[in-house]
N, C-alpha and C positions, 0 to 999 in steps of 0.2 A: 571620219566624214560621213555622212549615210549617203547612198546611192540614189540615183536620178534615172528612173524607171518608165520606158515607154511600154506599156502591155496589149497586145491585142487580141481583144474575146472575139473571135469570127462566128461563135455562136453556131446555129445547124444550118452553115453555108460551105458553099465549094465542096463539088467531089474532086477526086484523084485530079482529073486534067484542069479544072479550076485551081487547085491547091498549086499545081506546078506553075501556072501562068504569074501566080500573086506571087510565088515565092520566088521566079526569075526576076518579078519587077523590084523586088526588094532588095535582093542581092544585087543586080547589075545596077543598080539608082544609088545606095546607099552611101551615103559619102563615107570617104577615107576614115576621117577623123570625127568619134560621133561619142559627147559626152555623158550619153544615157547607156544603161542598160536596155538591150531590146527582145523583148519576147511575141512569140507569137502563139496561139493556142486555135491549132485547125482541131476538126473532127477526129475523135478517136480513130476511125479507119485510117486517117491520112497521119498519124501522128509518126509514126516511124518511119515514113517518108518523109516528112521535111526533116526530122532529126539528122536523117543520113546526107541530106543534100543542104543543110546549116551547118554540119560540124566543123566545116573549115572558114563559119564566118562566126562574126560575134553574136550571132541571133540566137536566143533560146525557146526551146519548147515547153511550151505548159498545156497540160490536160485542162478541159472544161468541168470536170468534176473527179470524183476521186470516192472509193467506198471506203466504209468503215469498220470493215473487216479485213483479215489477211487474207481469206479463201472461204469457200464453203460452196452451200446450195444455194445461190443468190445468182439465178438466172440473168443474163443479159448484163451482169455489172463488171467492173473491170477493179482489179485489186490497186494498190499503191503499188506494190512488187513487179506487177504487171508492166506497169508506166515506167517504175524506173528503169526496166530491164529494155524497154524500146527507146532509151533518151531522154525521157522527159524529166524536168530540171526545177519546175514550179507546176502548181495547180491551184486553180481558181477554185474556192470554199467560199459559200455563203452569198453566190450572187443573186438579188433579190427576184429573181427569174425561178430559181432551185426553191428560195422560202415560199415564193406564192406557189406556182404551178404546181410544187411537190410537197409542198407543205415540211419542206425540211427546217426542224426543230432547231432550240442552241443546243440542246442534248447531241443530236445527232450532229451538228457542225462540230462541237466541240471532240468528238470521236475519229472526224474526217480531218481535221487537224493535228490531232494526236498521231494518228495513221501517217498522214503525209511526212510530219515531224521524222517518224521514227524509222523509213525508208530515206531519209535526205532527200527531201524535195519540199520547196521552199512553198507555205502556202500564200496565195494572193487573196487574204481574207476580206471578204466584202462585207462591208455594213451602210445603211442608208434609210433615212424615213420617208413613209409615203405623204401626198399633200396633204391628206386631213391630219396627220400631226404636225408638220411643218405648218398649216393655219392656224394650228390651236396652241402654238408654242412648244410642243411637245417632242420634237427635233431631236434635241441633247439629252431628252431621257432615253428615247428608241433607241439610239448611237450607244450610249452609255450600257443599256441593260445588253445589248448583242453584243460589245464586246467583251464583258465582266463576263456574260455566262458561257461564252465558247472558248475564251483565251486566257484569263486571267488566274486559272489553274496552273499555270505554266510557271517553270522557273524561270529566274532571268534570263539567265543561257538561253533557256528554250525561246524565251518570249522573241530575244533579239535576231532570231532566225525565220521571223514571221514579215509580211508584207502588208499593210492594211490600205484598203480601197475604201475610201469613202463615193457613194452613189446614191445622190439622193433620186427613189424612184421616180420621182415627179419628171426628171428631167433625162431618163432613157428612152430613147427611140422616140422621144417626143418631139425636139426638135428645142425644146427649152432648154436653156443652162441656167445652174446657179450663176449667179452674179462672181466675178473673182474675190469679193469681199466675204459673200455669204461661204464659198469654199475656204476661204482663209480663216472664216471664224471656226469653220467645223472640223477642221483639221488642226487648229490652235487648241481646241476644246479636247481633240482625241491626244494629243501630245501631252497634255496637261495630267489628264486621265492616266495614261500610260504612267508619267512620273511620279503621280501621286501612289499609285498600285506599285508600282516598282523604284525607280529612281530616274533623275534628270538626266542622267549619263544613259540610261537605256533608252527612255525617252527619243533624246536626240539622234540616238545609232536608227529608229526607226524611218523605215520610207513609209509616208503617206500619201496616196495616190488620189485623183480625182476621177470619177468616172460619170459622165453624164452629158450627151451631144458635142463632146470636143471635137473640134474640128481645126483646121489649118487658119483659119480666120479669126479664132478665138483662144487657141493653144498657148501662142506667146503670153498673153494677158493672164491668163490661169496661173500658167507655169511661173510667172513674176513671183507669186505671192510665197512671203518667206517658208510657209508649213507646207507647201504644195511641191512634192517632190516627184510630180511626174503625170502620168495617167493612164487610166484603164479603158480604152479605145476601143466603142463597139463600132457602130456602121464603117468610119472613117479608115477603119485598120483594113478595109473588104479592098480599098483602092489603094494600090502600090503608091502612086503620086501622092495623094493625101497623107498615108500614113507616115512618109519620109517627110514630108513637110512638117507634121506634127515631129517627128522626132528632133527635127532641126531646130524647132522651136523654144528646144529647152537648155 
């Protein structure tokens, strides 16, 4: 049975003191019984602090990015082996902000997926369309190309180690949210696409998360969809109470 997952993408927020307060809020109020795998992704500077303070809890630590090379003259970059060494278990790859602002291509993201898997770090691989593509009815083709070009080179055994996150770009940080039916439609499309390239068994094992203005008020309805296996949460993950309520919604 595939995992239910709630992951918080903190983006460029929270210094060390703020990270400490947020983690304290999460660990002190996290329910004793949770049905989802919980992940947080602090800034690079706070990853090891987070790992050290969460290792006695069920919360995992993700990086918000990963470099496509093992090592070398890449000033300011962080390799997968460095991340693994400080306790990182997951990495967000292909987030729309990385694609848009830093011009990350499908070929680059494929290399990042490879590095992540080679270092036993689980990729949280993001896909999603912009508003013009949605309005033009091209959203399925956009997502298909993103998945195919960056991940379908993997063997079935390798592919089963990734998590897919669908994030309609028009719903990230805008307050707009895909309806539960829209989320389910795309998640089902992604699962069917995986089944066509691999097998239904592989597709049934892949967790597919929804990302896009998920809040305590709408989380339960979105998570109730049969092919929505949790969420990649942005702004609401920066408030311990809100993030815990979302965790409880799954």
